[in-house]
RODO-2510 file (C-alpha; in nm, 4 decimals, decimal comma):
residues 293
     n   res          X          Y          Z
     1     x     1,3196     1,1459    -3,2088
     2     x     1,1972     1,3870    -3,5020
     3     x     0,9324     1,6664    -3,5584
     4     x     0,8572     1,6455    -3,9392
     5     x     0,5285     1,5639    -4,1204
     6     x     0,5916     1,1696    -4,0480
     7     x     0,6153     1,2449    -3,6753
     8     x     0,3402     1,4863    -3,6890
     9     x     0,1021     1,2861    -3,9126
    10     x     0,1524     0,9231    -3,8235
    11     x     0,4273     0,8526    -3,5588
    12     x     0,2761     1,0798    -3,2722
    13     x    -0,0731     0,9855    -3,2827
    14     x    -0,0020     0,6375    -3,3602
    15     x     0,1973     0,6228    -3,0212
    16     x    -0,1056     0,8038    -2,8482
    17     x    -0,3426     0,5331    -2,9825
    18     x    -0,1107     0,2441    -2,9215
    19     x    -0,2037     0,0235    -2,6090
    20     x     0,1330    -0,1765    -2,5953
    21     x     0,3511     0,1473    -2,5288
    22     x     0,3565     0,4775    -2,3384
    23     x     0,5094     0,7645    -2,5303
    24     x     0,7305     0,9238    -2,2860
    25     x     0,8894     1,2410    -2,4828
    26     x     0,9871     1,3964    -2,8057
    27     x     1,3274     1,5325    -2,9118
    28     x     1,3733     1,7153    -3,2279
    29     x     1,6845     1,9122    -3,3830
    30     x     1,4792     2,2331    -3,3538
    31     x     1,3611     2,2940    -2,9941
    32     x     1,0490     2,5060    -3,0896
    33     x     0,9127     2,2286    -3,3109
    34     x     0,9739     1,9367    -3,0357
    35     x     0,7943     2,1740    -2,7817
    36     x     0,5122     2,2096    -3,0002
    37     x     0,4618     1,8537    -3,1062
    38     x     0,5337     1,7577    -2,7397
    39     x     0,2634     1,9916    -2,6416
    40     x     0,0243     1,8425    -2,9032
    41     x     0,0908     1,5067    -2,7822
    42     x     0,0996     1,5509    -2,4039
    43     x     0,4368     1,4823    -2,3155
    44     x     0,7391     1,6602    -2,2423
    45     x     0,9705     1,8013    -2,4785
    46     x     1,3731     1,6965    -2,4331
    47     x     1,6241     1,9267    -2,4773
    48     x     1,8824     1,6807    -2,4316
    49     x     1,9102     1,3676    -2,6423
    50     x     2,0758     1,1503    -2,3847
    51     x     1,8278     1,2534    -2,1214
    52     x     1,5535     1,1079    -2,3467
    53     x     1,7513     0,7853    -2,4126
    54     x     1,7814     0,7202    -2,0468
    55     x     1,4007     0,7508    -1,9764
    56     x     1,2999     0,5159    -2,2243
    57     x     1,3107     0,1458    -2,3157
    58     x     1,2943     0,2189    -2,7101
    59     x     1,3220     0,4906    -2,9394
    60     x     1,1238     0,5816    -3,2693
    61     x     1,2818     0,7599    -3,5466
    62     x     1,1410     1,0373    -3,7660
    63     x     1,4489     1,2091    -3,8929
    64     x     1,6419     1,2062    -4,2311
    65     x     1,8294     0,8972    -4,2770
    66     x     2,1721     1,0130    -4,2470
    67     x     2,0791     1,1690    -3,8750
    68     x     1,8833     0,8470    -3,8160
    69     x     2,2065     0,6155    -3,8707
    70     x     2,4197     0,8124    -3,6203
    71     x     2,1435     0,8514    -3,3615
    72     x     2,0353     0,4711    -3,3938
    73     x     2,3770     0,3655    -3,3110
    74     x     2,3887     0,5835    -3,0191
    75     x     2,0376     0,4568    -2,8779
    76     x     2,1362     0,0952    -2,9468
    77     x     2,4656     0,0976    -2,7546
    78     x     2,2684     0,2349    -2,4459
    79     x     2,0540    -0,0801    -2,4730
    80     x     1,7482     0,0808    -2,6485
    81     x     1,5134    -0,1007    -2,8750
    82     x     1,4793     0,0594    -3,2104
    83     x     1,1730     0,1526    -3,4426
    84     x     1,3507     0,2740    -3,7676
    85     x     1,2188     0,4596    -4,0750
    86     x     1,3533     0,3733    -4,3977
    87     x     1,6120     0,3691    -4,5361
    88     x     1,8094     0,3085    -4,2260
    89     x     2,0865     0,5003    -4,3608
    90     x     2,2198     0,6690    -4,6710
    91     x     2,5250     0,4572    -4,7243
    92     x     2,6357     0,0945    -4,6584
    93     x     2,8827     0,1944    -4,3773
    94     x     2,5867     0,3729    -4,1990
    95     x     2,3708     0,0769    -4,2332
    96     x     2,6106    -0,1578    -4,1220
    97     x     2,6752     0,0488    -3,8097
    98     x     2,3204     0,0324    -3,7407
    99     x     2,2790    -0,3514    -3,7983
   100     x     2,6160    -0,4123    -3,6018
   101     x     2,5150    -0,2030    -3,3056
   102     x     2,1914    -0,3610    -3,2751
   103     x     2,3555    -0,7143    -3,2758
   104     x     2,5954    -0,6488    -3,0501
   105     x     2,3726    -0,4891    -2,8091
   106     x     2,1194    -0,7705    -2,8331
   107     x     1,8188    -0,5206    -2,8861
   108     x     1,5363    -0,5622    -3,0805
   109     x     1,4548    -0,3462    -3,4073
   110     x     1,1904    -0,3019    -3,6556
   111     x     1,2256    -0,0955    -4,0079
   112     x     0,8742     0,0506    -4,1012
   113     x     0,8303    -0,0564    -4,4550
   114     x     0,4790     0,0438    -4,4853
   115     x     0,3232    -0,2650    -4,6767
   116     x     0,4910    -0,5288    -4,4490
   117     x     0,2278    -0,4159    -4,1817
   118     x    -0,0705    -0,3239    -4,3885
   119     x    -0,3464    -0,6206    -4,3382
   120     x    -0,4504    -0,6492    -4,7067
   121     x    -0,1212    -0,6511    -4,8287
   122     x    -0,0067    -0,9240    -4,5697
   123     x    -0,3078    -1,1435    -4,6947
   124     x    -0,1459    -1,1009    -5,0369
   125     x     0,1876    -1,1892    -4,9524
   126     x     0,0714    -1,5006    -4,7634
   127     x    -0,1343    -1,6087    -5,0775
   128     x     0,1839    -1,5899    -5,2641
   129     x     0,3790    -1,7691    -5,0266
   130     x     0,1491    -2,0477    -5,0392
   131     x     0,1141    -2,0816    -5,3978
   132     x     0,3932    -2,1904    -5,6308
   133     x     0,4696    -2,0862    -6,0043
   134     x     0,5290    -1,7172    -5,9648
   135     x     0,7755    -1,6420    -6,2131
   136     x     0,7947    -1,2281    -6,1820
   137     x     0,6458    -0,9326    -6,1064
   138     x     0,6764    -0,5387    -6,1104
   139     x     0,5930    -0,2431    -5,9022
   140     x     0,5139     0,1246    -6,0194
   141     x     0,5339     0,4270    -5,7869
   142     x     0,5075     0,7769    -5,9046
   143     x     0,5035     1,0778    -5,6768
   144     x     0,5226     1,4386    -5,7087
   145     x     0,7372     1,6081    -5,4429
   146     x     0,7035     1,9339    -5,6655
   147     x     0,3458     1,9252    -5,5832
   148     x     0,3065     2,1847    -5,2761
   149     x     0,0110     1,9762    -5,1308
   150     x     0,2401     1,6902    -5,0995
   151     x     0,3192     1,6675    -4,7170
   152     x     0,6855     1,5840    -4,7926
   153     x     0,7555     1,8530    -5,0365
   154     x     0,9788     2,0490    -4,8082
   155     x     1,1911     1,7450    -4,7463
   156     x     1,5449     1,8166    -4,8542
   157     x     1,6804     1,4640    -4,8513
   158     x     1,3834     1,3392    -5,0730
   159     x     1,4778     1,6338    -5,3386
   160     x     1,8365     1,5575    -5,3239
   161     x     1,8110     1,1731    -5,3576
   162     x     1,4910     1,1357    -5,5423
   163     x     1,2751     0,8016    -5,5443
   164     x     1,5271     0,5713    -5,5497
   165     x     1,6161     0,6150    -5,1892
   166     x     1,2687     0,7478    -5,0892
   167     x     1,0137     0,4797    -5,2357
   168     x     1,3142     0,2666    -5,3633
   169     x     1,3413     0,0877    -5,0026
   170     x     0,9542     0,0141    -5,0119
   171     x     0,9609    -0,1212    -5,3210
   172     x     1,2620    -0,3731    -5,2412
   173     x     1,0635    -0,4709    -4,9292
   174     x     0,7107    -0,5187    -5,0995
   175     x     0,8720    -0,7109    -5,3871
   176     x     1,0842    -0,9252    -5,1708
   177     x     0,7777    -1,0276    -4,9604
   178     x     0,6086    -1,1187    -5,2806
   179     x     0,8742    -1,3093    -5,4494
   180     x     1,1312    -1,4015    -5,1982
   181     x     1,4833    -1,2240    -5,1044
   182     x     1,6238    -1,0045    -5,3595
   183     x     1,9774    -1,0996    -5,4273
   184     x     2,0947    -0,8674    -5,6708
   185     x     1,9886    -0,5448    -5,8595
   186     x     2,0219    -0,3730    -6,2149
   187     x     1,9645    -0,0255    -6,2478
   188     x     1,8835     0,2002    -6,5324
   189     x     1,8030     0,5877    -6,5090
   190     x     1,6027     0,8494    -6,7144
   191     x     1,4940     1,2043    -6,7090
   192     x     1,5163     1,3774    -6,3663
   193     x     1,5148     1,0883    -6,0976
   194     x     1,3599     0,8243    -6,2982
   195     x     1,4916     0,4638    -6,2233
   196     x     1,3961     0,1390    -6,3326
   197     x     1,5289    -0,1635    -6,0958
   198     x     1,5376    -0,5255    -6,2139
   199     x     1,5762    -0,7582    -5,9260
   200     x     1,6723    -1,0902    -5,9184
   201     x     1,5282    -1,2909    -5,6351
   202     x     1,6499    -1,5795    -5,4891
   203     x     1,3469    -1,7842    -5,5908
   204     x     1,4482    -1,7209    -5,9694
   205     x     1,2048    -1,4754    -6,0202
   206     x     1,2760    -1,1530    -6,1863
   207     x     1,0653    -0,8106    -6,0779
   208     x     1,1072    -0,4680    -6,1950
   209     x     1,0267    -0,1388    -6,0141
   210     x     0,9845     0,2032    -6,1763
   211     x     1,0234     0,5053    -5,9639
   212     x     1,0122     0,8782    -5,9788
   213     x     0,9443     1,1349    -5,7083
   214     x     0,8873     1,4032    -5,9742
   215     x     0,6050     1,2622    -6,2077
   216     x     0,3497     1,5094    -6,3395
   217     x     0,0794     1,5207    -6,0739
   218     x    -0,1795     1,3729    -6,3266
   219     x     0,0552     1,0545    -6,3581
   220     x     0,1224     1,0006    -5,9873
   221     x     0,0056     0,6522    -5,8553
   222     x     0,1093     0,3044    -5,7248
   223     x     0,0466    -0,0477    -5,8605
   224     x     0,2228    -0,3777    -5,7931
   225     x     0,1465    -0,7416    -5,9334
   226     x     0,3178    -1,0661    -5,9741
   227     x     0,2443    -1,3142    -6,2603
   228     x     0,2983    -1,6865    -6,2968
   229     x     0,1021    -2,0147    -6,3200
   230     x    -0,2249    -1,8661    -6,1901
   231     x    -0,1840    -1,5520    -6,4465
   232     x    -0,1388    -1,1895    -6,3068
   233     x    -0,2383    -1,1126    -5,9439
   234     x    -0,2459    -0,7438    -5,8457
   235     x    -0,1517    -0,6163    -5,5011
   236     x    -0,4566    -0,4787    -5,3280
   237     x    -0,4534    -0,1065    -5,3072
   238     x    -0,3877     0,0167    -4,9452
   239     x    -0,7025     0,0938    -4,7409
   240     x    -0,7782     0,4622    -4,6322
   241     x    -0,5928     0,5124    -4,3110
   242     x    -0,3508     0,2019    -4,3945
   243     x    -0,0456     0,3975    -4,2629
   244     x    -0,1907     0,4705    -3,9288
   245     x    -0,2970     0,0933    -3,8908
   246     x     0,0440    -0,0283    -4,0154
   247     x     0,2318     0,1595    -3,7702
   248     x     0,0409     0,0630    -3,4635
   249     x     0,1026    -0,3013    -3,5973
   250     x     0,4667    -0,2068    -3,6175
   251     x     0,4732    -0,0771    -3,2541
   252     x     0,3077    -0,3880    -3,1301
   253     x     0,5427    -0,6093    -3,3143
   254     x     0,8507    -0,4425    -3,1794
   255     x     0,7037    -0,4936    -2,8496
   256     x     0,6496    -0,8648    -2,9253
   257     x     0,9935    -0,9095    -3,0553
   258     x     1,1381    -0,7560    -2,7440
   259     x     0,9357    -0,9852    -2,5072
   260     x     1,0224    -1,3047    -2,7245
   261     x     1,3590    -1,2301    -2,8224
   262     x     1,3019    -1,3508    -3,1773
   263     x     1,4396    -1,0915    -3,4405
   264     x     1,1627    -0,9499    -3,6571
   265     x     1,1628    -1,0000    -4,0456
   266     x     1,2178    -0,6521    -4,1226
   267     x     1,4666    -0,5692    -3,8392
   268     x     1,8012    -0,3781    -3,9009
   269     x     1,9642    -0,6560    -4,0571
   270     x     1,7040    -0,6547    -4,3167
   271     x     1,7200    -0,2764    -4,3730
   272     x     2,0893    -0,2981    -4,4065
   273     x     2,0608    -0,5380    -4,6841
   274     x     1,8046    -0,3069    -4,8705
   275     x     2,0498    -0,0179    -4,8277
   276     x     2,3386    -0,2333    -4,9876
   277     x     2,0970    -0,2878    -5,2732
   278     x     2,0271     0,0811    -5,2990
   279     x     2,3991     0,1677    -5,2969
   280     x     2,4700    -0,0735    -5,5437
   281     x     2,1952     0,0724    -5,7776
   282     x     2,3307     0,4217    -5,6934
   283     x     2,6813     0,3256    -5,8249
   284     x     2,5372     0,1829    -6,1424
   285     x     2,3579     0,5100    -6,2047
   286     x     2,6673     0,7299    -6,1298
   287     x     2,4375     0,9745    -5,9801
   288     x     2,6591     1,2124    -5,7973
   289     x     2,5913     1,4198    -5,5082
   290     x     2,2847     1,6103    -5,6567
   291     x     2,1290     1,3281    -5,8494
   292     x     2,0393     1,3894    -6,2224
   293     x     1,7769     1,6546    -6,2056
***
């Protein structure tokens, strides 16, 4: 479901390349774009959303979060497994509706938090989990939506809500994997959409995430690290093509979750918890509907 840059650049090609699933069709809110993507992928385009849901075992989403929340509940209630994008919704009510629909229907779900599926990141997470003494960490992610070369430059919801809701879910997920579950958040805001999150983990570690989606192009970049008894251990950079590899892994692990009945670590329930933290941070910042830009 969806025809934007994520669907065309990663999801569509990822499904075509995956061995564990068969891509059945494409639905989009714009018929012309759905037809174009479906033709490119060699599958039918569906005008009727319920028709697509009826013909599949699982649904993947590449639509804005507020749209995703409504459609995900609809698909889960029809007994379809879900491959969700982040954030799962734009408010706690929507996130809980997705979480509860998944639980009540007994379907499987995976939320695509990229680093949770990148092999080099997983090796880093595994090393951290096997080593004691980590006291804290940090993550910095500066992107530039105003750059016309940014593939997501035309995304209205990203412009409206900024980095907190765009890259913030990734930051919380990555730091959770590194230092354990996040139990609380404190937020401070700066110019435009700049936000600094201070995360308290169940392990008693403290981490920070500094995020903006409107950095000067020369300042864009990503870094993350943890520190403790072993010193400072940076997160390995994502290899080229990491998103494509990670997406195929997420697809395979959704299939495995369906087969085993075992919930995935980053399922709709985890996605809802991330939204709870983001909503708490938003309330602290008192952003209002148009952010601080």
